[in-house]
C-alpha positions, 0 to 999 in steps of 0.5 A, a space after each residue: 409514323 408511316 411504314 414508308 419513307 416520307 409518309 407516302 401511302 403503302 398503296 402508292 404505285 399499285 396501278 403503275 406500269 410494268 415494274 421494269 418500266 417503273 424502275 427504268 425511270 428510277 432517277 427522275 422518280 427519285 428526283 421528284 421524290 427528293 424535291 417533294 421532300 425538300 419542299 415539305 421541309 425534310 432534309 436530304 442526306 447523301 450516302 456513299 457506302 452500304 456501311 452507312 445505316 439508312 435507318 438512322 437517317 430515316 429515323 431523323 426524318 431525312 431522306 437517304 440518297 446514294 451518291 456513288 457516281 457511275 458516269 464515265 463523263 465525270 472522270 475527266 473533270 475529277 482528274 483535275 484534282 485526283 490521280 488518273 490511276 484511281 478507282 473510277 467510282 471515286 473519280 466519277 463521284 468527285 467529278 459530279 461534285 466539281 461539275 455540280 451535275 448531280 442534283 441529289 448532291 446539290 440538294 444534300 444537307 449532309 453527306 455521310 461518308 466512311 473510312 473504307 478505302 484510302 482513295 475514298 478517305 482522301 477524296 472526302 477531304 477534298 469534297 468536305 472543303 465545300 460540302 457538309 460532311 460527316 465521316 464514320 470511322 469503320 473498324 477494319 479488323 473484323 475479328 478484333 475484340 472490341 471492334 463491334 463496340 467501337 462501331 456501336 459508339 460510332 453510330 451513337 456519334 452519328 445519331 447525335 450529329 443527325 439530332 443536333 444538325 436537324 434539331 430532331 430526337 431519334 427515339 427508339 420508336 422512330 428507329 424501329 419504324 425505320 428498321 421495319 421499312 428497311 427490313 421489308 425492302 431487303 426482304 422483297 429484294 431478296 425474294 426477287 433475287 431468289 427468282 433467279 434460282 430457277 433454270 432458266 431464270 425469269 429475268 436477265 441479271 441486267 433486268 434484276 439489277 434495275 430493281 433498286 433505287 437511289 432512295 430507299 423506303 419509297 412506298 411506290 418502289 416497295 409496291 412495285 417490288 411486290 408487283 414484280 414478284 407476281 409478274 416475273 415468276 415464270 422461267 424465260 425459255 429464251 434464257 435456257 441456253 445461256 451460261 449461268 454466271 455468278 458475279 462478285 467483286 466491286 459494286 455495279 452502280 447506276 450507269 456503270 453496267 457495261 461489263 454486265 451487258 457484255 457478259 449477257 450479250 455474249 451468251 451468259 445470264 447473271 443469276 447471282 450478284 454477290 456485290 454491294 449492288 446485289 445481294 451483299 447488303 440485303 442478306 441480313 436484316 436488323 433485329 427489330 425486337 432487340 432491346 437496343 435498336 441502335 446496337 442491332 443496327 451496328 451488328 447488322 452493318 458491321 457484318 457486311 463482308 467487304 474487302 476492306 475488312 481483314 480478314 474477310 473470310 465471311 465473303 468466302 462463306 457467302 460465295 460458297 452458300 450462294 453458289 449452292 443456291 444459284 448453281 452458277 456454271 462460272 464465276 466472274 469477278 469485276 474489279 475497278 481499276 486501282 481498287 486494291 482491296 478487291 484486287 488483292 482479295 481476288 487471290 482468295 476468291 479465285 482459289 475458292 471458285 476453282 479449287 473448292 467449287 470446281 468452276 471456271 473463274 474469270 477476273 476482269 479489271 477495268 474502268 468506266 471507259 468502253 475502250 477495252 470492251 472488245 477485249 473483255 468480250 473475247 475473254 468472256 466468250 472464252 470462259 463460256 466456251 470452256 463451260 460448254 466443253 465441260 458440259 459436253 463431256 
């Protein structure tokens, strides 16, 4: 079995253009890849959360693709069925479902969802009326005895579903091969993120965010990650006067980068993103040598410090560790409108940042609309002025 998804050679993409140029075409690249896979008889499986193990899907010979919506244009169609005061990520994803404007969703042979927030769970019920849907039951009491065992059973059930639906056998050998691919991808993305520890960093946070793909394990992408590690090793002097920022909170999915752009357009450089589109899902690898690779998968994914977990003390530990490594001068927490779990948990993150880390903290609650961009920019400028005043003392 190839060490890359869908069998592309490991050398693919070596002669490709600059890595940032390659990932700027991420959507068309992934679409061409998915179409090629479908033409070869492979299944496409849509995923909607980092708790869904891509390795299981890959071991079933299928292609995992992220379906999370980042388009503001998809909000209005979704509000035909969903309440206006709901998370924009949920509404955008559902808007794509209604309008049939996401080609990855339209070609999906199965969608694997999960019981994280209530808004998502109820949206899945509506989407599942016309889409093939499998929902993972995620235990949410992180320290509860037996919770990991329950999650392990849930992944066993998903494995059986994939095997039966796609008429394949997911062997330990296939699973270990998929684990190897994903461990490699996580390692490369961690190494890219680590470049931001330098002062000044070699990239902006927006550029670093570009180094991701809707489909994992594509060999062209892996080759470009490796190329980027060689290309972007030198600090960028133009970033030396920027305020170093750590972002936390909700994921910044493709198309919803507005707040990040505001931060970096008003004197900041985001050197660390703790969220699900940043470091959170790639901090830990799967033990490829474990006797039971499926249990090893369960352990890695259950450790994700998402705000749906109670208590979510590991997130605070991660933030403390990342602050030590990336040395931010301020922390900005992004919360999508009506994301209640992250909104309530902001109490804990603010206390950690201000009292334990001794750093300025800013909480930004917004949606995908640009209507509040001027107000957000004013608040960002204010916290950066605070940083500069503190630095001059």
